[in-house]
C-alpha positions in Angstrom: -26.0 28.1 -0.5 -29.3 29.4 -1.9 -30.9 32.8 -1.3 -33.0 31.5 1.6 -30.0 29.9 3.2 -28.0 33.0 2.8 -30.5 34.9 4.8 -31.1 32.3 7.5 -29.3 33.5 10.7 -28.9 30.0 11.9 -27.0 29.0 8.7 -25.0 32.1 8.9 -24.0 31.4 12.5 -23.0 27.8 11.6 -20.9 29.0 8.6 -19.1 31.5 10.7 -17.3 29.0 12.9 -15.9 25.5 12.7 -18.0 23.1 14.7 -17.3 19.5 15.2 -19.9 17.2 13.7 -20.6 15.4 17.0 -21.4 18.7 18.6 -24.1 19.4 16.0 -25.7 16.0 16.7 -26.3 16.7 20.3 -29.4 18.1 21.8 -27.4 21.2 22.7 -27.1 22.2 19.1 -30.8 23.3 18.8 -30.6 25.3 22.0 -27.3 27.0 21.0 -28.5 27.9 17.5 -31.8 29.2 18.8 -29.7 31.4 21.2 -27.8 32.8 18.2 -30.6 33.1 15.7 -33.5 33.9 17.9 -32.2 35.8 20.8 -35.5 37.5 21.6 -37.4 34.2 22.0 -37.3 34.7 25.8 -37.7 38.4 25.7 -39.1 39.9 28.8 -41.8 42.4 27.9 -41.3 44.2 31.3 -38.1 45.7 29.9 -39.8 47.0 26.8 -39.8 50.8 27.2 -40.8 53.2 24.5 -42.0 50.3 22.4 -42.7 51.4 18.7 -46.3 51.6 17.8 -45.7 50.0 14.4 -44.7 46.8 16.0 -47.3 45.2 18.4 -45.4 43.5 21.2 -47.6 40.3 21.1 -46.9 39.9 17.4 -43.2 40.4 17.9 -43.2 37.7 20.5 -45.4 35.3 18.5 -43.8 35.4 15.0 -40.4 33.6 14.9 -39.2 35.7 11.9 -40.0 39.0 13.6 -38.4 37.7 16.8 -35.1 37.2 15.0 -35.2 40.7 13.7 -36.2 42.0 17.1 -33.4 40.2 18.8 -30.9 41.7 16.4 -32.3 45.2 17.0 -32.1 44.7 20.7 -28.5 43.6 20.4 -27.5 46.1 17.8 -24.0 47.5 17.9 -22.5 44.4 19.4 -21.1 42.9 16.2 -21.2 39.3 15.0 -20.4 37.1 17.9 -21.7 33.8 16.6 -18.3 32.2 16.6 -17.6 33.3 20.2 -21.0 32.0 21.3 -20.5 28.7 19.6 -17.0 28.3 21.2 -18.6 28.9 24.6 -20.7 25.8 24.0 -17.5 23.7 24.1 -17.0 24.2 27.8 -19.1 22.3 30.3 -19.6 25.4 32.5 -20.7 27.8 29.8 -23.1 25.2 28.4 -25.3 26.1 31.3 -26.1 29.4 29.5 -27.7 27.3 26.7 -30.0 25.4 29.1 -33.6 26.1 27.9 -35.2 28.8 30.1 -37.8 26.5 31.9 -35.1 24.0 32.8 -32.7 26.8 33.9 -35.5 28.3 36.1 -36.0 24.9 37.8 -32.2 24.6 38.4 -32.1 28.1 39.9 -35.0 27.2 42.3 -33.2 24.0 43.4 -30.0 26.0 43.9 -32.0 28.5 46.0 -33.4 25.7 48.1 -29.9 24.2 48.5 -28.2 27.4 49.6 -31.0 28.4 51.9 -31.8 24.9 53.3 -31.1 25.8 57.0 -33.4 28.7 56.9 -36.1 26.9 55.0 -36.1 23.9 57.4 -36.5 26.4 60.2 -39.6 27.9 58.9 -42.5 27.4 61.4 -45.2 29.9 60.5 -47.6 28.8 57.7 -47.4 32.2 56.1 -43.6 31.9 55.8 -43.8 28.5 54.3 -46.4 29.7 51.8 -44.3 32.7 50.9 -41.3 30.4 50.3 -43.3 28.1 48.2 -44.7 31.0 46.1 -41.1 32.0 45.3 -39.3 28.7 44.8 -42.2 26.5 43.8 -43.6 23.3 45.2 -40.9 21.1 43.6 -38.0 23.0 45.1 -39.5 23.3 48.5 -40.2 19.6 48.6 -36.5 19.1 47.7 -35.3 20.8 50.9 -35.3 17.8 53.1 -33.2 15.9 50.6 -31.0 19.0 49.9 -30.1 19.0 53.6 -28.3 15.7 53.1 -26.1 17.0 50.2 -22.7 18.5 50.8 -23.1 22.0 52.1 -21.9 25.2 50.2 -18.5 26.4 51.0 -18.1 29.6 53.0 -16.6 31.3 49.9 -19.6 30.3 47.8 -22.1 31.4 50.3 -20.4 34.7 50.6 -20.4 35.1 46.8 -24.1 34.4 46.4 -25.2 36.5 49.4 -24.5 40.0 48.3 -25.9 42.7 50.5 -27.9 44.4 47.8 -30.0 41.3 47.0 -33.7 41.1 47.8 -34.7 40.3 51.4 -37.3 37.8 52.6 -38.3 34.7 50.5 -37.0 36.3 47.3 -33.5 36.1 48.7 -33.6 32.3 48.2 -34.3 32.8 44.5 -31.7 35.5 44.1 -29.0 33.4 45.7 -29.9 30.5 43.3 -29.7 33.0 40.4 -26.2 34.3 41.5 -25.0 30.7 41.9 -26.2 29.8 38.4 -24.3 32.8 37.0 -21.2 32.0 38.9 -21.4 28.4 37.7 -21.5 29.6 34.1 -18.4 31.7 34.5 -17.1 34.3 32.0 -18.9 34.2 28.7 -19.0 36.4 25.5 -20.8 39.7 25.9 -23.4 38.8 23.3 -24.3 35.6 25.1 -24.6 37.5 28.4 -26.8 40.1 26.7 -29.1 37.3 25.5 -29.5 36.0 29.1 -30.7 39.5 30.1 -33.5 39.2 27.6 -35.1 36.3 29.6 -38.0 36.6 31.9 -38.3 37.5 34.6 -35.7 40.2 33.9 -34.8 40.8 37.6 -33.7 37.2 38.1 -31.8 37.0 34.8 -30.0 40.3 35.5 -28.6 38.7 38.6 -27.6 35.6 36.6 -25.9 37.7 33.9 -24.1 40.0 36.4 -22.7 36.9 38.1 -21.2 35.5 34.9 -17.6 36.2 35.6 -14.3 34.5 36.5 -14.5 34.0 40.2 -12.8 31.6 42.6 -16.2 30.5 43.9 -17.3 29.6 40.3 -15.9 26.1 40.3 -17.7 25.4 43.6 -20.9 26.7 42.1 -20.5 24.6 39.0 -19.9 21.4 40.9 -23.0 22.1 43.0 -25.1 22.9 39.9 -23.9 19.7 38.3 -24.8 17.7 41.4 -28.3 19.3 41.5 -28.8 18.6 37.8 -27.8 15.0 38.4 -30.2 14.6 41.3 -33.2 16.4 39.8 -32.6 16.9 36.1 -30.7 13.8 34.8 -31.7 14.5 31.2 -29.3 17.4 31.1 -26.7 16.5 33.8 -24.3 14.5 31.6 -23.7 17.6 29.4 -21.8 19.1 32.3 -19.4 16.3 32.8 
């Protein structure tokens, strides 16, 4: 290993754990290694308080090398968890945590539409429809009529994703989808959960990270997420089998 490799966080992460060759050949390898080596890639600048003047935020977000250093600074004190994070990628449920942020956001919106389908179908006022579309997006709202034909959430799952402290109004759909996404992921290493909290928008990903725990509703949530991925995101769905 030369000097450049010795200082490459991706190489260090790979050398810190035993990984099966076939795992490295999958499209998940890139997402997983980016999660380890570049944890600030999805950093939400709305959580940047007391930002140091010597480090312009736009530069920190645009330069990959600086983002790696920034990510380590944000996650300081947590120790080396590369092995634990890599191991998490071996389980279908926790692989959801490595889903690229744009795809994860789509899946959350679909989940919000699926859990809230009865309320969404009942929207009559144009203003309410527009508000729901602004939160979930056109694609998820168009999915509602099809989502109504899918198996419905269990009572336990709906109870788990409908916490009383969640946002009211149209945002509730999105927050329920985020909670379901986290429940589907299940318990994950602390460092991986901390990386989820860096994503934007922070409010939604805080809900996701808080829901990443062992829960009896988690298996129901995962089965539903896998079904939604198969229907709307087939490129990724086979990774959850």
